[in-house]
N, C-alpha and C positions, 0 to 999 in steps of 0.2 A: 371832666374828661369828655372829649368829643366822641360821639358814637362812630364806629367804623361802618360805613354804608357803601354798597356798590349799586350802581344804576345801569343795568344792561340794556341800553337803548342806543339807537343811532350807531355810531362807530364803535360803541362799547358793547354791542349786542352779545358778543361771544366771550366766554369766560374761561381762563385757564388757571388752575390751581397748581402752583409749582412749589415743591418741597422735597427734601430728601426723605428717606425711610424714617418712619416714626416721628415725622414733623407735624402730623395732624391733617394730611390731605383729605382723607375720607370724612373726617369730622367737619372739616371746613365745608365740604359739599353738603353734608347734613345740615349745617348751620344755614346755608343758602336756602335749602328747601324749607327749613323751619321758619326762617324769616319771611319767605314768600307766603307761606301759609298763614302766618300771623297778620300779614299786611293785605293780602288779596284773596278773593274767592277762588276756589279751584276751577271755576268756570272761566276765570280771567287769566289764570297762570297755572300751568300743570307741568309735571316732570315725568320723564320716561328714562328709566335707569338701566344702564348696562354695566355690570360689575366685573371688571377684569383685574381687580386688585384684591380679591379674596372673597369675603362674604359680609363684611361689616356694613356695607351700604344697604344690605337687606334690612337693617333696622328701620329704614324709612319706607319699606314696602307698603305698610298699612296707613301711611299718611294720606289724608283725604285729597291732597293735591298731587299724589303719585298715581299715575294711570297704568304703570307697567314696570316690572322689575325682572331682569334676566341675569343669571350668572354666566360666566364664560362657557360652562358646559351646556347651557340651554341654547343650543345653536338655532333652533327654530324661533325661539323668543327673541334672540339677538337680531336675527334677520328681519323679523317682523317689526320690531321697534325702529330699526334704522330704515327699513322700507317705508314705514308709515311717515317718517320724516320727509322723505323725498316725494312721496305721494301728496303730502300736504303742500309742499312747495309748488308742485304742478297745479294743484287745484287753485291756490291763491294767485298764482301768475295768470291763470285763465280768467279768474273772476275779476282781477284788477283790470284786465284788458276789456272785459265785456260790460262792466258796470259804469254807467255814465257818472262823471264827476269823482270817481274814486281814484285818488293818487297817493293816499297815505293809509297807514294801517288803521288809524282811528276812523277814517272815513269808511273803510271797508267794514269794520265792526258795526258801525252805525247802519250802513246799507244792508248788511247781513241780518241785523235785528228786524228790519222791515221785510226783507226778502231772503229767508234762510237758505243756506247751502247745505243740502242733505249730507254730503260727505265731509263737511268741515264743522265739527262740534266744538272745536278748540278755541281757546283764547291764545295767549302766548304759549308756545310749545317749546319746552326745553328738553333736548336730548342730552343726557349725561353719560359720559363714558369714563368711569373711574379706572385708571390704569391704561390710559390711552396709548402710551408707547408699546405696551404688550399687544394691544389690539392691532396697531399698525404693523407690528412685526409679523403677525399671523395673517393679516389682510393688507398686503402692500398696495393693492389697487386703490385703497381709500386715499392715498396721496393725491390721486387725480379726482376721484368721485366726490370727495368732501370739499373740493374747491368750490363747487356750485353751492353747497350748503353754506359755506362761510361767506361767499361773495354775495349771494342773493337772499339768504335766509333772514338776515337782520331786518331788512325793510318789510318782510312779510310776516314778522312775528315768530320766526322759527330760529331758535338759538341752540348753540352747541356749548356744552360745559365739559371740560376735560381736566384730567390731572396727570402730572408727570413729575419725575424726579428733578428735572432741570429743563431749561429752555431748549437746550440742544437735543433733548430726547423727543421733542416734537418736530415733525418734518419741517424743514426750512421753508418750503413754499406755503405751508399752512400757518406758520408762527405769527406772521404779521397781521393776520386777520383777527387775532384775539385782542380786542381793545380793552378788556378788563382782566387784570391779573391779581390774584390773591397770592402774595409772595411770602411763603414760609421760609424756614431755614434751609439752606442748600450747602452742599459740600464746598463749592468754590464760588463765593460771591463775586469774585473778579470776572467770572465768565458770564455773568448776567448782563445781557445786552440791553442797551437803551436806558440804563440807569446812570444818574450823575454820581459824583463822589459822595454826596451826603447820603443818598439812598443806599449806596454800597456800604458805607460806614454803618448805617443802621442795620443792614443785613448781617454784617460781620459781628455786630454787637449782640445778636440774638443769643441768649444763653443756651448752652447745651442741655439736653434732657428737659426741655420745656415745650412740649407740643402745643401748637396753637399760637405761639408767639410769631409775629409776622411784621411786615412793613406795609403801611398804607402808602402805596407809591403815588397816589394822586396828590396827597398832601405832605409827603415825605415825613411821616410820623411813625413811630413805633406803635404797634397795635396788637390786639389779641382777638382770636376767634372764639366765640362762645361755644360751649357744649350745649346742644339742644335739650335742655331739661330744666325743670323748675327747682330741683334739689340743689342746695348749696354745695360747692366743691370743698370738701374738708381738707385742711392741711394735715400732713403727717408729722410735722415738726417745725422747727424754727432755726434760722441761720442768720446771724448778725442782725437780729431784730426783724427779719422778714420771714413770712410763712414759707414752708417748703411743701411741695405737692408731689405725689407719687406719679411719675410720668407713665407708668404702666398700669394705672388703676383702671378697673373695669366699671364703666358708667352705663352699661347696657340696660340695667334695670331702671335707672332714672330716665333714660331715653325712651324706653317703652312706656313708662307712665306719661311722659310728655306726648308721645304719639297717640295714646288712648284719649288723652284730654283734647287733642286737636281734632279728633274724629267728630266731635259734636260742635265744633266752633262755627261752622258755616251751615245755615239752614235757609231754605227758601220760604216763600210766603205761606206755604201749606205746612211748614214745620218739618219738611223732608230734608235730610242731610244732603248737602251738595258735595259731590265727589268728582274728581277728574274723570274725563271720558276714558274708558278702558281701551287698551290696545292688546288684544289677545292673539295668540298664534293660531295658525291653521291646525285643525285636528290632526292627530297622527295618522289616521286612516280615513280616506275620503272615497266614498263609493262613486263610481263613474256617473251614476244617475244624478248625483248632486251637482257635479260639474256641468253635466249636460243641461239640467234644468236652468241653471244660471245663464248658460250660453244661449239656450232656446229663448229665454225671456229677452235677451239682448237682440236676437233676430226679430222677434215680434215688435220690439220697440223701434228698431230700424225701419221695419215695414210701416209702422204707424207714422213715423216722421215723413216717410216718402209719400204716403197716400193722404196724409192729413187727417186721418181718422183711425179708430181702432178696427183692425180687420177681423172679419169673421174667419173661422178656421179654413173654410174652403177658399176664401179670398186670399188668405195668407199662403196657403199651399200653392195656389196658382202663381202668386207673386214670387215666391221663393224658387219655384221650378224654373222661372224665367231668368233668374240671376246667373251671371257669368260664373264659370267654375273658379276663376281667380278671386271672386268675391266670397267664396265659401271656404271656411277655415275649419280645421279639425281640432277640437278641444282635447287636451291630453292630461290636464291637471289643474292645480291651483297654486298660485305663487305664495311661497311662505313669507315673502316680503310685504306684499300689499293686498293679498287675498284675491287678486284679479284672476280670471280664468286664463290659463296659458294654452295657446294654440300652437300648432307646428309653425315656426317662423318661416313662411313660404314666400315672403315678398322678394327675397333675393334668390333663393333656391327652393325648388319644390321637393327637396329630398331631406332625409334625416338619418343620422347614425346614432344608435344607442348602444353603449357598452357598459358592462358591469359583471360582477361575479354571479355565479349560479344563485338562483332564488332572489335576485336583487330586483326583479320586476320587468325584465326584458320582454318576456312572452305576454305578460299582462298589458304592457304598453301596446303591443300590436293588436291585442284584442280590443282595446279602447279605440284604436285607430279604425278598425273594422266597423265598430259600432258607429263611430262618427261619420264614416262614409255612407253606410246604409241609411242613416237617419237624415241625410241631406241630399242624396242623389238617388235618382231612379236607375234601374238596370240599364236603361238606354244611355244614361249620362255617365255611368261609372262601371268599370269592370276591374275585378280584383284577381291578382295572381298571388298564390301562397307557395313559398318554397321552404321546406323544413326537412328534418331528418328524424325527429323524435315523436312524431304523431301527436303533437300537442293541439293541432287545429282540426282534427277529424270532425268534431261536432260543427265547427264553424264552416268548414268546406261543404258539409252536407246541407246546412241551412242556406248558405250562399248559392249553391247550385240549385236548390229548390226554388229560390226567389229570383234566379236569373242573373246574379251578380258575378258568378265564378267564371273567369276566363281560363283558369288553369290551376291545378294543385299537383304538387309533387313532393314526394318524400325520399327521392333518390336522384342520383346524378344523371342517369340516363333519361328519365322523363323530364327532368329539369331542363336539359338541353333542348328538348322538343318544344317545351312551353316558352322558353326564352327566345327561341327562333321565331315563334309566332308573335311575340311581343315586338321583336326587332323588325319584322316585316311590317307590322301595323304602324310603328312609330316612324320608320324611315320613309314611308310613303307620304308622310305629312310635311317633310322638309319643303319649304317654300321655294318657288322659282319665279323669275320675272315673267315667264309665260302665263302666269296667273293674273297678270296685270295688277300687281300688288299696290296697295295704298298704305299710307301711314296708319289710317284708321283700321285697316284689316290686320296689320301687325299688332296694333295696340289691343284690339278686341279678340285676336286669334281666330278670326273668322275665315281665314283662307283655307282651312281644312275642316272636315266633319269627322265625327266619331267620339266615342266616350273618353273620359279621363281614364288612364290606366294606372292602377296602383299595384306596385310590385312589393310584396312583403317577404323579406328573407330573414328567417329566425335561425340564428347561428351560422353566420356567414363562413366561419372557419371550417364547417363541415363540408363545404363545397370545393375544397382543394386549396392549394397554395396560391401564390401570386403569379406563378408562371405555369406553363404547360409541363406536365410530368409524364414520362414514358409515352409520349405521343398523344396524350389525352388532354384536351383543352379544359381549362377550368370552365364549368358550365355557365357561370354567371359573368364571364369576361365580356360577352356581347352586351350585357346590361351596362357594364362599365363604359363600353364604347358609346352607348347611347347617352349616358350621363355626360361624357366628354363633349357631346355635341350641343345642340340648342336646348335651352331649358323651358321653352314655351310651346312644346309639342304635346302637352297633356300627359307626360310621363311623371310619375311620382315614385321614388324608390326609398323604402324605409328598411334599413337593415339593422340587425342586432349582432353583437359579437362579444367575446370575452374581454374582461378588463386585463387579465394577465397577458403581458406582452404587447399591449396596445401601443405603447410609446414607440416601439420599433415596427410593429406590423403596419401601422398606419402609413409608414414611409416606404413599405415594400409591396403591400397588396395593391393590385391595380384598382379594385373597386373602392378601397379607402382613398387612394390618391385621386381617383376621378371625382369622388364626392367632395373631397377637400378642394379640388380645383374649381368645383361648381359653387364654392362658398356655402356648403351645406352646414346646418347647425349640428352640434353634437350634444347628446344627452349623456352625462356622466352619472351613472348609478353607482352603487357601492363598489369600491375597488381598493386595491392595496396601495397605501401611501408609498410603499417601496418602489413603485413604478417611476417615481420621480416626476419632474416637470414634463408634461405631455407635449406642450408646444414651447420650444425654446424661447426664453425671454419673457414668458407670460406669468410664470409662477403658478399656473393652473395644474393641480394634481388631483388624483383620486382621494377620496376620504371614506371612512367607514360610515355608511348610511343605512337606515332601516329600509326594508323592502318598499319600493315605490318612491322613495325620496331620491332626488337627483339634482344635478347642477346643469342648467342649459347654457351651453357656450355658443355665442354668436360668432360665426366665422369671420365677420367683418371687424367687429370691435374686440373680439377675444375676451369678452367679459360675460 
């Protein structure tokens, strides 16, 4: 009998495992992982597993060529494994472009051996999603985002392995990219696209209740998928002279013995066990100082590249003080996808909306923003306004006032109006006019006006009134909305927090929400009720239960 072998390279780089329930889909994926481990070092070929089909794939978690495993409920781990996949594509595309003579994956690996890439410790990287249709149902945006992985990943050594009940359960625009198919039994063989009559006949001939029976579509032969274990599979009886096996037998003990044996299979020259590079999620709680330290090192590295040498502390401080405000960004967290530092996305809009339930992290976010401002700007370069009603920022306002950063603080509507009027006067005087003999360079560098960046922080925007004037009393922050509706290059930054409850409707009636939306401001979705439904029609973006401080950052331009 010929061995059943798959070779995921070139146009066959991505693999789909198709089969109805109890046909052996997960075991087939385990067989792929086991076969790769027997044939290749984990340094050359490694797997990262997302389990949307239950928990059986967890049997492979301790395989030496598995660098990460996540169940459906492990949302941070899932995001991290998928995020690392796209980060790796970005790195390899960059390296292919900058390394002379590198036009193939083998050439890249050879070049990397001589000149290592710090952020790319992988060989062939296989992202596995068992139960792919369920994953797509919960994350419909992947119909678009995964096109890049499927289109570009193969030539870069980044592969996708998925399983599904039938071909039509995999999105149509993705289906054609899977050049390798492990075809198990399906409910309707006639609906299997791309097969000739012989292949469909073989598919129809697969006996019921025999998991692992499949069709080798490359050679049009009946085939069987192995169970990854050394123990023989014992028959439970005999029928017409043929052994009969239990289709529901539990082979987990044998699989675990196989996994244990594989852990010592690959060792390096020093006798150390070789394992796949690990991909671990971000920690559940990240102190602001950790994010700041990483961002600060990036600042120093940028300075070093500009100056051509490592700067002394005083030299760096002088260089940083001379940087334009638009080149200074405010770190607010760490991405759960690729562990990069997340800053307020201010390239399109200098503003931010953060909404969530009580205790979801709204106020802590504003504290982080205050820290990021004070650590990067002098009082002459930045002034801060704080509007709140719950006295959460009394300590901050005292310290900011002492250090010269505080333009205004208010905990009630009356004084809020006075402070907002002060902001309005300062920003409006900055509007350019042709009398200033403007040039394109002046507009680009924002050099036609002088004065500090003004940061307005509103904690609990709902406490400052509705969307319209009531009983003859204007909403005190309406003038801020008017400024946001104007130019976005006048040094004004507005960061507001609000409740998750009712956000889907309030964002369409509140003037400040509408102004920020019109300015293409990003929105940070902290924990909120799923019952709010889709927040932006046609996007599928909803609130989700999240731990305090965890959020989804929605880009206003791309809505992802």
